N, C-alpha and C positions, 0 to 999 in steps of 0.2 A: 693218388684218388680219383677215380671216374669221374671224368667232367659231371656227368647227369647225374650223380650221387652229388658232388657239391653242388650243383643249381639245386637240388633237390632240398639238400639240408638250408641254403641260404633261401630259397623261399619261404621255407618253413620257420624261418628265426622270422624273417619280415612279417609273417601274418603272425606271429606271438606276439611280436610287438606291438603292429598294427591291433591286435583284438587288447592288449595290455593299457595301450593308451586310449583306446573308446572307453574299455572299463572303467580307467580310474576317471574319465572325463563325465560318462554316465554316473559314479558315485558322485563326484562331487554335487553336477546338477541334481542330482537327487539329495545330498543334504542342502543344497540351497534353495530351494523348493519346499522341503520340512520348513527352515528356518522361514522362508518368506511368509507362508500360508499359517504359522505358527500366529507370525508376527500379527498379519493381517487379521485374521480371525479375532485376537484377541483386540484391536484396536477397534473393529467395526462392534464389541459388544459392548463399548461406551457411549450408549445414543444418549440425545437429548430428550428430555421425559417433556420438560415444559415447552410452553410455546415460544418458538424461536424468534418471534415477530419483536418480542415486549423485551426493551432494554433491563440488564439484572444489574446487581449493586457495580461490578466492576465490567471495566469495556477495555479487553485487549485488542489494540490493532498490530495486526500478524502484519509486518510491515515489509513484505516483499522487494528487494532493491533493485530498482531505477522503474519504479511504476507510478510517482508521482505523489509516496504516501506524506515524505515530509514536509510539501504542499498542504496536505490535509492538517498535520500535525501544527502546522504555526498557523494555517489560516483559518481552522476551524475549531480545533481540539482547545486550543490555548486559548480561543475566544471565550469556549465554554467553562473550563475546569480552573479553580484556583490552581498553581502549583504546589500547593500543600496538597493537593488531592492526588497530585501524581505519583505512582510507586517508583519507589527507587530501586535501584538495582546495586551491587556490589562489583567494582569496576576493575578487579584483577582478572577476572574472568568472565565478563559482564552477565554477572546470574544474578537474578532476580534475590531481593532480602526481603525476608518474609518477614524484619521484624514488623515492618509498618503495615497494620493489619486493615489500617480504614480507609487506605488509599482506593481510588475510583477508578482511575487510568494508567495503564498501561501502554506504553506505544514501544516497542523496540524490534531489533530485525532476528529476535528469537524464532526459532521454529516451533509448530506446533505441541512440541510435546514440552514447551512451556506450561501448558496446562493440567501436567501434574504438578507443579506446585502453586497453582491455584484453587481456590474452591471452585469446582467445576460447576456444580448448581448454582452460584450466584455470577457467574461468568459469561457473557457475550463476547463473539469473536465479530469482527470486522477487518476486510481485508481488500486490496484492488489486483488485478493483473492486467497483464499486458502481454500484446501479442511475442511470442517468445523471440521471432527473429529480430523484431526491433530492441529486444531488451537483452540480446547477445550483443546487437549492435552498441546500446547504451552503457551496456556492462564496458565492454572494451574500451569507449571512447574514456569513460569520468574514471579507470584504473590508469590510462594514460593521462590525462587531465590532473589529476592528484599528481602522479608520478613525479610529473614536468615540472611541478613547482620548487623540487628539489632542486633541480639544474642551477640554479642560483648559485651555488655550491661548486667549489672548484673539482670535487671529486667526492667520489660515494661515500669515503670515509667520514668526510667533513660532513656532508649533508645526515648522515645514520648519528652522527656523535649531538648535532645541534638539535635534532628531532628528537633525541633522546633527553636532552636537558630543559627543553622547552615543554615538555610532556610532565617531565618530575616538577617543573615551577609553575601551571597551571591546574585548578581544580576542574576545570572542564576537561571533557574527554576528545580526545583525536579522532581522527577520521583510521589513523591506525590502529586505534582500538575496538574499532567497530568491525564486527561480520558481516560481509564476506571480504570487507576493505584492508584490514588485518593481512590476510594472506596475498589478495590481487597487488595491491599498489606496492609494498618492498619487491616483490616480485618486478612489477614491469622498472620501478625506479631503478633496481638495480642493471634492466637491461638494458634503462636509456642512457646511462651511464658508460655502459660496455661499447654501443655503439657510438657515443661522442668520443669517448677513447679513439675507436677503430678509427673515426673519420681524422683525427688528430694525428696517430700515427703518420696513416697512409698518404696523408696530404692534400685527400681528395674532398670534396666539399659537395661536389655537384650532385645533383639529385635526379636519379638518370625516370624516374616514371611521374606522372601527373597526378597519379591513385593517390591518396592520402593514406588508403588502407594497403596499400602495397608500396611504400617508401622503406624498405628496408635498411635504406642508408641512415636513418634516421631513427625510426621507430618500429618494433615488432608487427610487421606484418598482421593483417586479421585472418587469413587461412593460417599461419604459423600459433599463433595464440588459440584458435579454437580446438587445435588438436593437441595442445598441450595437455599434459597429466593433471595440472593444479586446474585447468579451465575444465576438464572432463570431471575433474570430482567436484568442483563449486558451481560452476557456470550453467551447465547443459542441463536441461531438467530440473535447475534449481527450484523453479516454483513450483512445481510438483512433491520435491523431497521437502520443501520449507512447510507447506501445508500437512504432509503427511507427517512429519514430525521426525526425519531423516537426515538431516542436514549433518556434515561436519561438526556443527556447535550443538548438536542436540545432548536432552537431558537421558536419554534412553539407554541403557548399558546395551543391547542389541541393535541399536540403532545403526555404527559401521557395517558391522556384518552385512543386515539387510541392504543397504546401500550397494554395497559393495558386488554382494550375489547380482541384485538388478543392474547394474551396470555390467556385469560380465555375461550374463545371461539374459536378453534383452527380452525373451518370453515371459520370464516373472512381470516384466515393470506392469502386468495390467491389473494384479495382486496390490500393488501400490497405489496406482490409477484409482482403483474403485474405493479404497479408504481415504484419496485424496479429495474426490469427489461427493462421499460422504459427508467429509469436515465443512466441506462448502455446502452443503444442504443446508446443514445446519448452523452457520452463520446468520446472525443480522443483517448484514448488508454483504454485496461482493461488488467492487466498483471495475470499472473497464479505463484504462489509461486513456483509451484511444476513443471513449464516449465521455469527454471531460466535462461537457458542460451538463450534461443530462446526469452523471455519475456525481459531481457536487450538489444538482439541484436535489437529487435522490438523497444523497449523504443528510443534508440537510432538513430533509422531512421525514426521514425516517429515522437518522440515529440524530441530528441535532434537536430536536423538538422533543421528543423523550428525553434527551438532557436535561433540555431547559427546566422541562415538568419535574424530572427528578428534582432535582439541584434546587430548583423553587421551592418544592417542598423541606428540604434539606434544609434550606437557608431559613424558612418561618419556624423551623423547629430548632433551629439554633445549632445543629450541628457541625456545618463550616464553619460559623464563624469561632468556634469551638476550635476546629481544627487550624483555624487561621492563625490564632492566637498561640497555639504551639510552636516553638522553635523546632526547623529542618535545618538546622546547621547541620547537624550531624549525618548527614545524606549527600551524595554525592549528586551530581545534577543529572537529567536527563541524557540517554547514549542520542537522541534525537534532536536535542538541540544545537544550535548554533555553533561550529567547531570556533574557540578563539586562539587555537595553538596558530601562531604567525605565520608559521611555514604551510598550514593546512589552508586556513582561511581568507589570506589578506586577502586584497584589492590592489591596484596599481596608487591607487591613491592612500591606501592605508586604511579605508572602511571598513575593518575587519568587525564591526557592530551594527553595520545598517540594518542585517537581517534582524538581528535582534530587536531593532526599533520598530520593525513591524509587528510586533508580539505584543497584545495588551497580556500585560501579567494578574489582572483583574479577573473576575470571575463573570456570575451570570448575572447580568443585571436586572433589576426586579421587574422591569418591563420587556425585557428582551422578546424580540417574536422571530421565527424563521425569516421573515423578509431584513430584520436589523441585521441578523448572521450572515446569509448569502450578499448583504451591501457592504460587512465589514469583508468578508471575505474576498469579493474583487478589488476592493484596493489593498488589501495586504498579499492577493498573488501578484499584483501589477511591481510593486514595489520588492517580493522576493525573488522574480525571474530577470530584474533589471541587476538586483545584485548578482546572480547567479552565473546571468552572461556576462557580466565584469571581468567576474573570476575565470569564467571559462576563456574568455579573449586574452588574457594576461598568461594563462598557464600557455594556450596553444602556441604563442610567439616564441616562446623558447624552443618550441619542436616546428619551427616554422622551416618548411613551407608545407609541413600537413597541417590540414585546416579541417575540422569534420563537420561536414554540414549533411543535410537532407539530400541536396541537390550530388554531393559528392557519394551517397550511398548508392547512385545509380548506375555508377562506375562500375561498381565489384561484379565479378563474373556469376554466372548463374550456379557454376560448378559450386562457386563457395558458397551461396543462396542455399541450394540443394544440399549440400554437407551440412550447414548449421540447423536445416529441417529435420534431417537425419537425428542428428547428436540430440535433436529435443523433441524427439516424438512425442512423450510424455505429456511436454507442457502443451505441445500442439494439440493433444485428445481435450488436458484439462481447461485450457483457455477456449476450446469450441464450448463446454460443459460452462463453463461462466459466461459465456456468452449468452446462454439459453437460460441461465439462472438470471441473468441483468434483463433480460428480454419480460420475463416474467413477474420481476419485480417492480422494473419499469409503467408495465400494463398494471398492476395492482396500485401504485402510487396513482397514477394518471386516476384510474377509477375511483378509489377515494378519494381522489381530490375534486373529480366530476360528480361523485357522487353526493359529496359536501356540497357544492356548488349549486345542485338539480335541488338539494333539499334548502337551501338558501334562497331560489329563487321563488320554489314555491312556496317559501314562507314569505318573501315576498309580494306574490301575485294573491296569495291567499290575503294578504294582509290588503292589499289594494283591493281585490273583490268584497272584501268585507266593508271598506272603506266608501266602496261605490251604492254599495245599498244601503247601507246608515245615511247617508247624503238622498240617497235617494228615499227614503222613509221619512228624512227631516221635512225635503221638498214636498211630499204629499202632505205631511203634517201643517206645512206651512200655508199650504194652498188651501186645507180645510179650515184651518182657523179665518182665514182669509176673507172666504165665501163666507163662514160663520159670521164674522164683524161686518160683513157687508147686508147681511141678510138683518140681521141685528138693528142695523142702522137704517135701513128702508122700512123694515115693523116699525121701529118708533116716528121715524117720521110721519109712517101712514096716521099713526096714534093721536100723533099732535095734529095733523091737519084736521080728522074728524072731532078732535075738542075745539078746534076754533070754526069750524062750520057749525055745531051745537052752539 
């Protein structure tokens, strides 16, 4: 065959293949675009009609992992709500249990799709967001920390069997039951045992790097972690997907297809971001991990004050007392409560229950104020952090010399940091938006407090001015009385003098 003809046929086949591939890609993109747009349009139709600043009957704390939400649960919400008012969940799949209709508080890692199980018109949502880069660091560190607790066992099989036995014996909920750790921890646990076995087989125990985020002999390096499919699906842009209701733990039937389309075609992320922003707009409260003090103060004033008023009214009507008298034994404990699993939560000195001791199982005190709540919060967070630090230190000793600290994070290369930012572009945008919401909420809180203070000061000034005027009038009256008395005495004296002369 003529070489020219061969070349022409080859080019024709290549062109046909190129056109076919592009057509298929365009077809897939078009399908994904329709799926995502349809979901976004449906989600945006669900608008909140009532005043979003007013606490409704049910408070749903949408707890985004590694944002400090557990602190709010133990040190704020458990100071406010009776345990009988917490909504129970079915822990076979961590699904909400609708049997208990009178619950007032739901704290969970479930995403926003949980709202499909709740009375939307009677539910207020609150959440906390964190800088996406720091949240990825924290997710990586916590996955390793919890997985390292299993290294007390000689091998992975022993660790897995023991964990299974412990979970079957306890009524509490293990970290391994909770999304997303039920995916991340087993993955990291398997990796830690694999690397430990590798060191034993090679007989080499030296670590070449002094960067704890890149000690491949001991633990999965951070750059490997962020590029793994599991992290791609669960960790990256996790806050956006959770607020949008699109995690792999979602209740929505089309959530997985929508999420995968957005992960495949970056351009479609704008629709998910639009929905997530709208959801934040409709929330009662949006906090920031980095603005801890201001966030806690605002939570106490915006949420805490309304909970106190709401439950105090219920106390007076006898609703809560009646609920407290009912047995709650048929319901499992909250997934946000401290883990009692020995492998998951124990400390070197065996004080697994220390976190629980920081809680107040009781409810709203009759005379509780926002100031009382903040004071209790300060005491609670101190104890909670000490317990968490002890657990973390004990876990990281098992993977020494790897030790995750804020200072060690500075050793991570700019290349890895930039990659984390690119992989979390939606979360970066959502966090920026959350910062704007937080600033507005903060200003409104300050203005409200300021106007109340101004009114109080004006009342004091008014009272003070009225008092001055009153005393002025009294002073004038007393002066007039004295003058009249002197005049009267003088006149009487003159009359007596005249009588004597006569």
